[in-house]
mmJSON file of the N, C-alpha and C atoms, coordinates in Angstrom:
{"data_MODEL":{"atom_site":{
"group_PDB":["ATOM","ATOM","ATOM","ATOM","ATOM","ATOM","ATOM","ATOM","ATOM","ATOM","ATOM","ATOM","ATOM","ATOM","ATOM","ATOM","ATOM","ATOM","ATOM","ATOM","ATOM","ATOM","ATOM","ATOM","ATOM","ATOM","ATOM","ATOM","ATOM","ATOM","ATOM","ATOM","ATOM","ATOM","ATOM","ATOM","ATOM","ATOM","ATOM","ATOM","ATOM","ATOM","ATOM","ATOM","ATOM","ATOM","ATOM","ATOM","ATOM","ATOM","ATOM","ATOM","ATOM","ATOM","ATOM","ATOM","ATOM","ATOM","ATOM","ATOM","ATOM","ATOM","ATOM","ATOM","ATOM","ATOM","ATOM","ATOM","ATOM","ATOM","ATOM","ATOM","ATOM","ATOM","ATOM","ATOM","ATOM","ATOM","ATOM","ATOM","ATOM","ATOM","ATOM","ATOM","ATOM","ATOM","ATOM","ATOM","ATOM","ATOM","ATOM","ATOM","ATOM","ATOM","ATOM","ATOM","ATOM","ATOM","ATOM","ATOM","ATOM","ATOM","ATOM","ATOM","ATOM","ATOM","ATOM","ATOM","ATOM","ATOM","ATOM","ATOM","ATOM","ATOM","ATOM","ATOM","ATOM","ATOM","ATOM","ATOM","ATOM","ATOM","ATOM","ATOM","ATOM","ATOM","ATOM","ATOM","ATOM","ATOM","ATOM","ATOM","ATOM","ATOM","ATOM","ATOM","ATOM","ATOM","ATOM","ATOM","ATOM","ATOM","ATOM","ATOM","ATOM","ATOM","ATOM","ATOM","ATOM","ATOM","ATOM","ATOM","ATOM","ATOM","ATOM","ATOM","ATOM","ATOM","ATOM","ATOM","ATOM","ATOM","ATOM","ATOM","ATOM","ATOM","ATOM","ATOM","ATOM","ATOM","ATOM","ATOM","ATOM","ATOM","ATOM","ATOM","ATOM","ATOM","ATOM","ATOM","ATOM","ATOM","ATOM","ATOM","ATOM","ATOM","ATOM","ATOM","ATOM","ATOM","ATOM","ATOM","ATOM","ATOM","ATOM"],
"id":[1,2,3,4,5,6,7,8,9,10,11,12,13,14,15,16,17,18,19,20,21,22,23,24,25,26,27,28,29,30,31,32,33,34,35,36,37,38,39,40,41,42,43,44,45,46,47,48,49,50,51,52,53,54,55,56,57,58,59,60,61,62,63,64,65,66,67,68,69,70,71,72,73,74,75,76,77,78,79,80,81,82,83,84,85,86,87,88,89,90,91,92,93,94,95,96,97,98,99,100,101,102,103,104,105,106,107,108,109,110,111,112,113,114,115,116,117,118,119,120,121,122,123,124,125,126,127,128,129,130,131,132,133,134,135,136,137,138,139,140,141,142,143,144,145,146,147,148,149,150,151,152,153,154,155,156,157,158,159,160,161,162,163,164,165,166,167,168,169,170,171,172,173,174,175,176,177,178,179,180,181,182,183,184,185,186,187,188,189,190,191,192,193,194,195],
"type_symbol":["N","C","C","N","C","C","N","C","C","N","C","C","N","C","C","N","C","C","N","C","C","N","C","C","N","C","C","N","C","C","N","C","C","N","C","C","N","C","C","N","C","C","N","C","C","N","C","C","N","C","C","N","C","C","N","C","C","N","C","C","N","C","C","N","C","C","N","C","C","N","C","C","N","C","C","N","C","C","N","C","C","N","C","C","N","C","C","N","C","C","N","C","C","N","C","C","N","C","C","N","C","C","N","C","C","N","C","C","N","C","C","N","C","C","N","C","C","N","C","C","N","C","C","N","C","C","N","C","C","N","C","C","N","C","C","N","C","C","N","C","C","N","C","C","N","C","C","N","C","C","N","C","C","N","C","C","N","C","C","N","C","C","N","C","C","N","C","C","N","C","C","N","C","C","N","C","C","N","C","C","N","C","C","N","C","C","N","C","C","N","C","C","N","C","C"],
"label_atom_id":["N","CA","C","N","CA","C","N","CA","C","N","CA","C","N","CA","C","N","CA","C","N","CA","C","N","CA","C","N","CA","C","N","CA","C","N","CA","C","N","CA","C","N","CA","C","N","CA","C","N","CA","C","N","CA","C","N","CA","C","N","CA","C","N","CA","C","N","CA","C","N","CA","C","N","CA","C","N","CA","C","N","CA","C","N","CA","C","N","CA","C","N","CA","C","N","CA","C","N","CA","C","N","CA","C","N","CA","C","N","CA","C","N","CA","C","N","CA","C","N","CA","C","N","CA","C","N","CA","C","N","CA","C","N","CA","C","N","CA","C","N","CA","C","N","CA","C","N","CA","C","N","CA","C","N","CA","C","N","CA","C","N","CA","C","N","CA","C","N","CA","C","N","CA","C","N","CA","C","N","CA","C","N","CA","C","N","CA","C","N","CA","C","N","CA","C","N","CA","C","N","CA","C","N","CA","C","N","CA","C","N","CA","C","N","CA","C","N","CA","C","N","CA","C","N","CA","C"],
"label_alt_id":[null,null,null,null,null,null,null,null,null,null,null,null,null,null,null,null,null,null,null,null,null,null,null,null,null,null,null,null,null,null,null,null,null,null,null,null,null,null,null,null,null,null,null,null,null,null,null,null,null,null,null,null,null,null,null,null,null,null,null,null,null,null,null,null,null,null,null,null,null,null,null,null,null,null,null,null,null,null,null,null,null,null,null,null,null,null,null,null,null,null,null,null,null,null,null,null,null,null,null,null,null,null,null,null,null,null,null,null,null,null,null,null,null,null,null,null,null,null,null,null,null,null,null,null,null,null,null,null,null,null,null,null,null,null,null,null,null,null,null,null,null,null,null,null,null,null,null,null,null,null,null,null,null,null,null,null,null,null,null,null,null,null,null,null,null,null,null,null,null,null,null,null,null,null,null,null,null,null,null,null,null,null,null,null,null,null,null,null,null,null,null,null,null,null,null],
"label_comp_id":["MET","MET","MET","GLY","GLY","GLY","ASN","ASN","ASN","PRO","PRO","PRO","THR","THR","THR","TYR","TYR","TYR","ASP","ASP","ASP","LYS","LYS","LYS","ASN","ASN","ASN","SER","SER","SER","GLN","GLN","GLN","VAL","VAL","VAL","ASP","ASP","ASP","PHE","PHE","PHE","LEU","LEU","LEU","LYS","LYS","LYS","HIS","HIS","HIS","ARG","ARG","ARG","LEU","LEU","LEU","ASN","ASN","ASN","MET","MET","MET","PHE","PHE","PHE","LEU","LEU","LEU","ASP","ASP","ASP","LEU","LEU","LEU","LEU","LEU","LEU","ASP","ASP","ASP","ALA","ALA","ALA","ILE","ILE","ILE","ASP","ASP","ASP","PRO","PRO","PRO","GLU","GLU","GLU","ASP","ASP","ASP","THR","THR","THR","GLU","GLU","GLU","LEU","LEU","LEU","ASP","ASP","ASP","ASP","ASP","ASP","ILE","ILE","ILE","ASP","ASP","ASP","ARG","ARG","ARG","LEU","LEU","LEU","ILE","ILE","ILE","THR","THR","THR","ILE","ILE","ILE","ILE","ILE","ILE","ASP","ASP","ASP","GLU","GLU","GLU","LEU","LEU","LEU","GLU","GLU","GLU","SER","SER","SER","LYS","LYS","LYS","CYS","CYS","CYS","LYS","LYS","LYS","GLU","GLU","GLU","PHE","PHE","PHE","ASN","ASN","ASN","ASN","ASN","ASN","ARG","ARG","ARG","GLU","GLU","GLU","MET","MET","MET","SER","SER","SER","GLU","GLU","GLU","SER","SER","SER","VAL","VAL","VAL"],
"label_asym_id":["A","A","A","A","A","A","A","A","A","A","A","A","A","A","A","A","A","A","A","A","A","A","A","A","A","A","A","A","A","A","A","A","A","A","A","A","A","A","A","A","A","A","A","A","A","A","A","A","A","A","A","A","A","A","A","A","A","A","A","A","A","A","A","A","A","A","A","A","A","A","A","A","A","A","A","A","A","A","A","A","A","A","A","A","A","A","A","A","A","A","A","A","A","A","A","A","A","A","A","A","A","A","A","A","A","A","A","A","A","A","A","A","A","A","A","A","A","A","A","A","A","A","A","A","A","A","A","A","A","A","A","A","A","A","A","A","A","A","A","A","A","A","A","A","A","A","A","A","A","A","A","A","A","A","A","A","A","A","A","A","A","A","A","A","A","A","A","A","A","A","A","A","A","A","A","A","A","A","A","A","A","A","A","A","A","A","A","A","A","A","A","A","A","A","A"],
"label_entity_id":["1","1","1","1","1","1","1","1","1","1","1","1","1","1","1","1","1","1","1","1","1","1","1","1","1","1","1","1","1","1","1","1","1","1","1","1","1","1","1","1","1","1","1","1","1","1","1","1","1","1","1","1","1","1","1","1","1","1","1","1","1","1","1","1","1","1","1","1","1","1","1","1","1","1","1","1","1","1","1","1","1","1","1","1","1","1","1","1","1","1","1","1","1","1","1","1","1","1","1","1","1","1","1","1","1","1","1","1","1","1","1","1","1","1","1","1","1","1","1","1","1","1","1","1","1","1","1","1","1","1","1","1","1","1","1","1","1","1","1","1","1","1","1","1","1","1","1","1","1","1","1","1","1","1","1","1","1","1","1","1","1","1","1","1","1","1","1","1","1","1","1","1","1","1","1","1","1","1","1","1","1","1","1","1","1","1","1","1","1","1","1","1","1","1","1"],
"label_seq_id":[1,1,1,2,2,2,3,3,3,4,4,4,5,5,5,6,6,6,7,7,7,8,8,8,9,9,9,10,10,10,11,11,11,12,12,12,13,13,13,14,14,14,15,15,15,16,16,16,17,17,17,18,18,18,19,19,19,20,20,20,21,21,21,22,22,22,23,23,23,24,24,24,25,25,25,26,26,26,27,27,27,28,28,28,29,29,29,30,30,30,31,31,31,32,32,32,33,33,33,34,34,34,35,35,35,36,36,36,37,37,37,38,38,38,39,39,39,40,40,40,41,41,41,42,42,42,43,43,43,44,44,44,45,45,45,46,46,46,47,47,47,48,48,48,49,49,49,50,50,50,51,51,51,52,52,52,53,53,53,54,54,54,55,55,55,56,56,56,57,57,57,58,58,58,59,59,59,60,60,60,61,61,61,62,62,62,63,63,63,64,64,64,65,65,65],
"pdbx_PDB_ins_code":[null,null,null,null,null,null,null,null,null,null,null,null,null,null,null,null,null,null,null,null,null,null,null,null,null,null,null,null,null,null,null,null,null,null,null,null,null,null,null,null,null,null,null,null,null,null,null,null,null,null,null,null,null,null,null,null,null,null,null,null,null,null,null,null,null,null,null,null,null,null,null,null,null,null,null,null,null,null,null,null,null,null,null,null,null,null,null,null,null,null,null,null,null,null,null,null,null,null,null,null,null,null,null,null,null,null,null,null,null,null,null,null,null,null,null,null,null,null,null,null,null,null,null,null,null,null,null,null,null,null,null,null,null,null,null,null,null,null,null,null,null,null,null,null,null,null,null,null,null,null,null,null,null,null,null,null,null,null,null,null,null,null,null,null,null,null,null,null,null,null,null,null,null,null,null,null,null,null,null,null,null,null,null,null,null,null,null,null,null,null,null,null,null,null,null],
"Cartn_x":[53.065,52.146,50.834,50.923,49.726,49.947,48.893,48.976,49.026,49.704,49.724,48.319,48.083,46.79,46.868,46.052,46.064,44.817,43.752,42.506,42.662,42.346,42.522,41.776,40.546,39.765,40.411,40.925,41.597,42.871,43.586,44.793,44.469,43.435,43.029,42.576,41.802,41.358,42.547,43.521,44.728,45.444,45.642,46.345,45.572,44.249,43.417,43.556,43.525,43.637,44.995,46.061,47.397,47.551,46.993,47.069,46.285,45.118,44.329,45.061,45.739,46.528,47.646,48.279,49.339,48.786,47.633,47.029,46.638,46.134,45.809,47.069,48.14,49.409,49.893,49.786,50.21,49.391,48.091,47.23,47.577,48.061,48.337,49.678,50.505,51.836,51.75,52.389,52.474,53.748,53.607,54.793,55.832,55.381,56.311,57.172,56.656,57.359,57.967,57.837,58.314,59.831,60.409,61.85,62.222,63.486,63.975,63.622,63.678,63.306,61.851,60.99,59.574,59.414,60.135,60.092,60.639,61.729,62.303,61.307,60.565,59.569,58.453,58.025,57.0,57.498,58.736,59.312,59.384,59.724,59.763,58.389,57.361,55.991,55.613,55.961,55.693,56.438,57.689,58.466,57.827,57.315,56.654,55.381,54.629,53.42,53.78,54.813,55.252,55.699,56.417,56.881,55.706,54.707,53.527,52.766,52.674,52.027,52.764,54.084,54.876,54.696,54.665,54.469,53.128,52.072,50.753,50.734,51.385,51.43,52.185,53.285,54.059,53.262,52.488,51.634,50.626,50.036,49.032,49.674,50.86,51.557,51.924,52.381,52.784,51.587,50.439,49.223,48.657,48.899,48.334,49.185,50.357,51.245,50.855],
"Cartn_y":[-34.192,-34.011,-34.729,-35.96,-36.75,-38.181,-38.927,-40.328,-40.486,-41.559,-41.81,-42.051,-41.598,-41.766,-42.953,-43.989,-45.184,-45.295,-44.639,-44.682,-43.884,-44.531,-43.903,-42.567,-42.505,-41.262,-40.163,-40.52,-39.533,-39.019,-39.915,-39.511,-38.525,-38.816,-37.926,-36.581,-36.604,-35.358,-34.548,-35.215,-34.538,-33.845,-34.591,-34.028,-32.871,-33.011,-31.925,-30.665,-30.858,-29.718,-29.028,-29.818,-29.25,-28.547,-29.139,-28.524,-27.215,-27.188,-25.952,-24.868,-25.25,-24.272,-23.705,-24.578,-24.138,-23.177,-23.52,-22.66,-21.3,-21.289,-20.017,-19.171,-19.813,-19.102,-18.557,-19.364,-18.949,-17.749,-17.773,-16.659,-15.367,-15.508,-14.337,-13.684,-14.374,-13.832,-12.772,-11.653,-10.575,-10.78,-11.044,-11.308,-10.186,-8.977,-7.838,-7.839,-8.417,-8.398,-9.75,-10.738,-12.075,-12.142,-12.75,-12.903,-14.368,-14.617,-15.969,-16.899,-16.388,-17.193,-17.644,-16.787,-17.147,-18.292,-18.207,-19.264,-20.567,-20.468,-21.659,-22.314,-21.516,-22.062,-22.766,-22.197,-22.841,-24.191,-24.224,-25.48,-26.505,-26.074,-26.969,-27.552,-26.728,-27.206,-28.256,-28.013,-28.985,-30.297,-30.186,-31.379,-32.156,-31.441,-32.089,-32.802,-32.179,-32.818,-34.082,-33.993,-35.164,-36.289,-35.927,-36.912,-37.596,-36.813,-37.362,-38.293,-37.945,-38.826,-40.157,-40.102,-41.325,-42.152,-41.471,-42.161,-42.888,-42.211,-42.834,-44.008,-43.833,-44.894,-46.112,-45.863,-46.961,-47.693,-46.965,-47.608,-48.526,-48.031,-48.818,-50.077,-49.938,-51.075,-52.112,-51.667,-52.61,-53.298,-52.642,-53.266,-54.313,-54.168,-55.105,-56.368,-56.372,-57.542,-58.593],
"Cartn_z":[5.971,4.866,5.104,5.599,5.81,5.389,5.409,5.031,3.518,3.046,1.601,1.067,-0.148,-0.802,-1.747,-1.454,-2.294,-3.158,-2.746,-3.504,-4.799,-5.913,-7.237,-7.338,-6.857,-6.928,-6.095,-4.935,-4.084,-4.748,-5.415,-6.119,-7.241,-8.007,-9.097,-8.527,-7.454,-6.82,-6.328,-5.728,-5.257,-6.414,-7.502,-8.66,-9.287,-9.368,-9.911,-9.052,-7.742,-6.827,-6.994,-7.031,-7.193,-8.538,-9.584,-10.908,-10.939,-10.33,-10.27,-9.494,-8.414,-7.662,-8.535,-9.321,-10.229,-11.28,-11.843,-12.864,-12.292,-11.057,-10.4,-10.222,-9.812,-9.648,-10.985,-12.005,-13.345,-13.837,-13.582,-13.978,-13.228,-12.007,-11.164,-11.489,-12.228,-12.525,-13.619,-13.344,-14.327,-15.144,-16.43,-17.256,-17.208,-17.013,-16.974,-15.713,-14.627,-13.341,-12.961,-13.82,-13.505,-13.573,-12.528,-12.473,-12.672,-12.855,-13.079,-11.914,-10.693,-9.523,-9.597,-10.118,-10.278,-11.278,-12.371,-13.389,-12.819,-12.058,-11.43,-10.478,-9.748,-8.813,-9.587,-10.689,-11.525,-12.053,-12.471,-12.958,-11.835,-10.64,-9.481,-9.197,-9.294,-9.059,-10.105,-11.357,-12.427,-12.142,-11.715,-11.384,-10.228,-9.237,-8.104,-8.547,-9.433,-9.962,-10.748,-11.554,-12.316,-11.378,-10.346,-9.373,-8.674,-8.33,-7.662,-8.597,-9.86,-10.841,-10.927,-10.975,-11.036,-9.76,-8.624,-7.351,-7.331,-7.74,-7.769,-8.747,-9.895,-10.881,-10.339,-9.636,-9.05,-7.976,-7.184,-6.185,-6.856,-7.929,-8.648,-9.227,-9.795,-10.391,-9.332,-8.164,-7.122,-6.488,-6.482,-5.928,-6.875,-8.165,-9.136,-9.263,-8.662,-8.761,-7.783],
"occupancy":[1.0,1.0,1.0,1.0,1.0,1.0,1.0,1.0,1.0,1.0,1.0,1.0,1.0,1.0,1.0,1.0,1.0,1.0,1.0,1.0,1.0,1.0,1.0,1.0,1.0,1.0,1.0,1.0,1.0,1.0,1.0,1.0,1.0,1.0,1.0,1.0,1.0,1.0,1.0,1.0,1.0,1.0,1.0,1.0,1.0,1.0,1.0,1.0,1.0,1.0,1.0,1.0,1.0,1.0,1.0,1.0,1.0,1.0,1.0,1.0,1.0,1.0,1.0,1.0,1.0,1.0,1.0,1.0,1.0,1.0,1.0,1.0,1.0,1.0,1.0,1.0,1.0,1.0,1.0,1.0,1.0,1.0,1.0,1.0,1.0,1.0,1.0,1.0,1.0,1.0,1.0,1.0,1.0,1.0,1.0,1.0,1.0,1.0,1.0,1.0,1.0,1.0,1.0,1.0,1.0,1.0,1.0,1.0,1.0,1.0,1.0,1.0,1.0,1.0,1.0,1.0,1.0,1.0,1.0,1.0,1.0,1.0,1.0,1.0,1.0,1.0,1.0,1.0,1.0,1.0,1.0,1.0,1.0,1.0,1.0,1.0,1.0,1.0,1.0,1.0,1.0,1.0,1.0,1.0,1.0,1.0,1.0,1.0,1.0,1.0,1.0,1.0,1.0,1.0,1.0,1.0,1.0,1.0,1.0,1.0,1.0,1.0,1.0,1.0,1.0,1.0,1.0,1.0,1.0,1.0,1.0,1.0,1.0,1.0,1.0,1.0,1.0,1.0,1.0,1.0,1.0,1.0,1.0,1.0,1.0,1.0,1.0,1.0,1.0,1.0,1.0,1.0,1.0,1.0,1.0],
"B_iso_or_equiv":[0.0,0.0,0.0,0.0,0.0,0.0,0.0,0.0,0.0,0.0,0.0,0.0,0.0,0.0,0.0,0.0,0.0,0.0,0.0,0.0,0.0,0.0,0.0,0.0,0.0,0.0,0.0,0.0,0.0,0.0,0.0,0.0,0.0,0.0,0.0,0.0,0.0,0.0,0.0,0.0,0.0,0.0,0.0,0.0,0.0,0.0,0.0,0.0,0.0,0.0,0.0,0.0,0.0,0.0,0.0,0.0,0.0,0.0,0.0,0.0,0.0,0.0,0.0,0.0,0.0,0.0,0.0,0.0,0.0,0.0,0.0,0.0,0.0,0.0,0.0,0.0,0.0,0.0,0.0,0.0,0.0,0.0,0.0,0.0,0.0,0.0,0.0,0.0,0.0,0.0,0.0,0.0,0.0,0.0,0.0,0.0,0.0,0.0,0.0,0.0,0.0,0.0,0.0,0.0,0.0,0.0,0.0,0.0,0.0,0.0,0.0,0.0,0.0,0.0,0.0,0.0,0.0,0.0,0.0,0.0,0.0,0.0,0.0,0.0,0.0,0.0,0.0,0.0,0.0,0.0,0.0,0.0,0.0,0.0,0.0,0.0,0.0,0.0,0.0,0.0,0.0,0.0,0.0,0.0,0.0,0.0,0.0,0.0,0.0,0.0,0.0,0.0,0.0,0.0,0.0,0.0,0.0,0.0,0.0,0.0,0.0,0.0,0.0,0.0,0.0,0.0,0.0,0.0,0.0,0.0,0.0,0.0,0.0,0.0,0.0,0.0,0.0,0.0,0.0,0.0,0.0,0.0,0.0,0.0,0.0,0.0,0.0,0.0,0.0,0.0,0.0,0.0,0.0,0.0,0.0],
"pdbx_formal_charge":[null,null,null,null,null,null,null,null,null,null,null,null,null,null,null,null,null,null,null,null,null,null,null,null,null,null,null,null,null,null,null,null,null,null,null,null,null,null,null,null,null,null,null,null,null,null,null,null,null,null,null,null,null,null,null,null,null,null,null,null,null,null,null,null,null,null,null,null,null,null,null,null,null,null,null,null,null,null,null,null,null,null,null,null,null,null,null,null,null,null,null,null,null,null,null,null,null,null,null,null,null,null,null,null,null,null,null,null,null,null,null,null,null,null,null,null,null,null,null,null,null,null,null,null,null,null,null,null,null,null,null,null,null,null,null,null,null,null,null,null,null,null,null,null,null,null,null,null,null,null,null,null,null,null,null,null,null,null,null,null,null,null,null,null,null,null,null,null,null,null,null,null,null,null,null,null,null,null,null,null,null,null,null,null,null,null,null,null,null,null,null,null,null,null,null],
"auth_seq_id":[1,1,1,2,2,2,3,3,3,4,4,4,5,5,5,6,6,6,7,7,7,8,8,8,9,9,9,10,10,10,11,11,11,12,12,12,13,13,13,14,14,14,15,15,15,16,16,16,17,17,17,18,18,18,19,19,19,20,20,20,21,21,21,22,22,22,23,23,23,24,24,24,25,25,25,26,26,26,27,27,27,28,28,28,29,29,29,30,30,30,31,31,31,32,32,32,33,33,33,34,34,34,35,35,35,36,36,36,37,37,37,38,38,38,39,39,39,40,40,40,41,41,41,42,42,42,43,43,43,44,44,44,45,45,45,46,46,46,47,47,47,48,48,48,49,49,49,50,50,50,51,51,51,52,52,52,53,53,53,54,54,54,55,55,55,56,56,56,57,57,57,58,58,58,59,59,59,60,60,60,61,61,61,62,62,62,63,63,63,64,64,64,65,65,65],
"auth_comp_id":["MET","MET","MET","GLY","GLY","GLY","ASN","ASN","ASN","PRO","PRO","PRO","THR","THR","THR","TYR","TYR","TYR","ASP","ASP","ASP","LYS","LYS","LYS","ASN","ASN","ASN","SER","SER","SER","GLN","GLN","GLN","VAL","VAL","VAL","ASP","ASP","ASP","PHE","PHE","PHE","LEU","LEU","LEU","LYS","LYS","LYS","HIS","HIS","HIS","ARG","ARG","ARG","LEU","LEU","LEU","ASN","ASN","ASN","MET","MET","MET","PHE","PHE","PHE","LEU","LEU","LEU","ASP","ASP","ASP","LEU","LEU","LEU","LEU","LEU","LEU","ASP","ASP","ASP","ALA","ALA","ALA","ILE","ILE","ILE","ASP","ASP","ASP","PRO","PRO","PRO","GLU","GLU","GLU","ASP","ASP","ASP","THR","THR","THR","GLU","GLU","GLU","LEU","LEU","LEU","ASP","ASP","ASP","ASP","ASP","ASP","ILE","ILE","ILE","ASP","ASP","ASP","ARG","ARG","ARG","LEU","LEU","LEU","ILE","ILE","ILE","THR","THR","THR","ILE","ILE","ILE","ILE","ILE","ILE","ASP","ASP","ASP","GLU","GLU","GLU","LEU","LEU","LEU","GLU","GLU","GLU","SER","SER","SER","LYS","LYS","LYS","CYS","CYS","CYS","LYS","LYS","LYS","GLU","GLU","GLU","PHE","PHE","PHE","ASN","ASN","ASN","ASN","ASN","ASN","ARG","ARG","ARG","GLU","GLU","GLU","MET","MET","MET","SER","SER","SER","GLU","GLU","GLU","SER","SER","SER","VAL","VAL","VAL"],
"auth_asym_id":["A","A","A","A","A","A","A","A","A","A","A","A","A","A","A","A","A","A","A","A","A","A","A","A","A","A","A","A","A","A","A","A","A","A","A","A","A","A","A","A","A","A","A","A","A","A","A","A","A","A","A","A","A","A","A","A","A","A","A","A","A","A","A","A","A","A","A","A","A","A","A","A","A","A","A","A","A","A","A","A","A","A","A","A","A","A","A","A","A","A","A","A","A","A","A","A","A","A","A","A","A","A","A","A","A","A","A","A","A","A","A","A","A","A","A","A","A","A","A","A","A","A","A","A","A","A","A","A","A","A","A","A","A","A","A","A","A","A","A","A","A","A","A","A","A","A","A","A","A","A","A","A","A","A","A","A","A","A","A","A","A","A","A","A","A","A","A","A","A","A","A","A","A","A","A","A","A","A","A","A","A","A","A","A","A","A","A","A","A","A","A","A","A","A","A"],
"auth_atom_id":["N","CA","C","N","CA","C","N","CA","C","N","CA","C","N","CA","C","N","CA","C","N","CA","C","N","CA","C","N","CA","C","N","CA","C","N","CA","C","N","CA","C","N","CA","C","N","CA","C","N","CA","C","N","CA","C","N","CA","C","N","CA","C","N","CA","C","N","CA","C","N","CA","C","N","CA","C","N","CA","C","N","CA","C","N","CA","C","N","CA","C","N","CA","C","N","CA","C","N","CA","C","N","CA","C","N","CA","C","N","CA","C","N","CA","C","N","CA","C","N","CA","C","N","CA","C","N","CA","C","N","CA","C","N","CA","C","N","CA","C","N","CA","C","N","CA","C","N","CA","C","N","CA","C","N","CA","C","N","CA","C","N","CA","C","N","CA","C","N","CA","C","N","CA","C","N","CA","C","N","CA","C","N","CA","C","N","CA","C","N","CA","C","N","CA","C","N","CA","C","N","CA","C","N","CA","C","N","CA","C","N","CA","C","N","CA","C","N","CA","C","N","CA","C","N","CA","C"],
"pdbx_PDB_model_num":[1,1,1,1,1,1,1,1,1,1,1,1,1,1,1,1,1,1,1,1,1,1,1,1,1,1,1,1,1,1,1,1,1,1,1,1,1,1,1,1,1,1,1,1,1,1,1,1,1,1,1,1,1,1,1,1,1,1,1,1,1,1,1,1,1,1,1,1,1,1,1,1,1,1,1,1,1,1,1,1,1,1,1,1,1,1,1,1,1,1,1,1,1,1,1,1,1,1,1,1,1,1,1,1,1,1,1,1,1,1,1,1,1,1,1,1,1,1,1,1,1,1,1,1,1,1,1,1,1,1,1,1,1,1,1,1,1,1,1,1,1,1,1,1,1,1,1,1,1,1,1,1,1,1,1,1,1,1,1,1,1,1,1,1,1,1,1,1,1,1,1,1,1,1,1,1,1,1,1,1,1,1,1,1,1,1,1,1,1,1,1,1,1,1,1]
}}}
């Protein structure tokens, strides 16, 4: 994947980029043709974003100690 991101601005930029990619994907989905696997993938992406937020938050907390 690459090196860990410790800079707060880089972390925010990363999250913004990932969220925008998710929103683009969401906009492209046709509700009439969406299958359960598609919904599961969207949920996985949300879970990954949440995990990354927690990871960044934990890095910030450990650096402030």
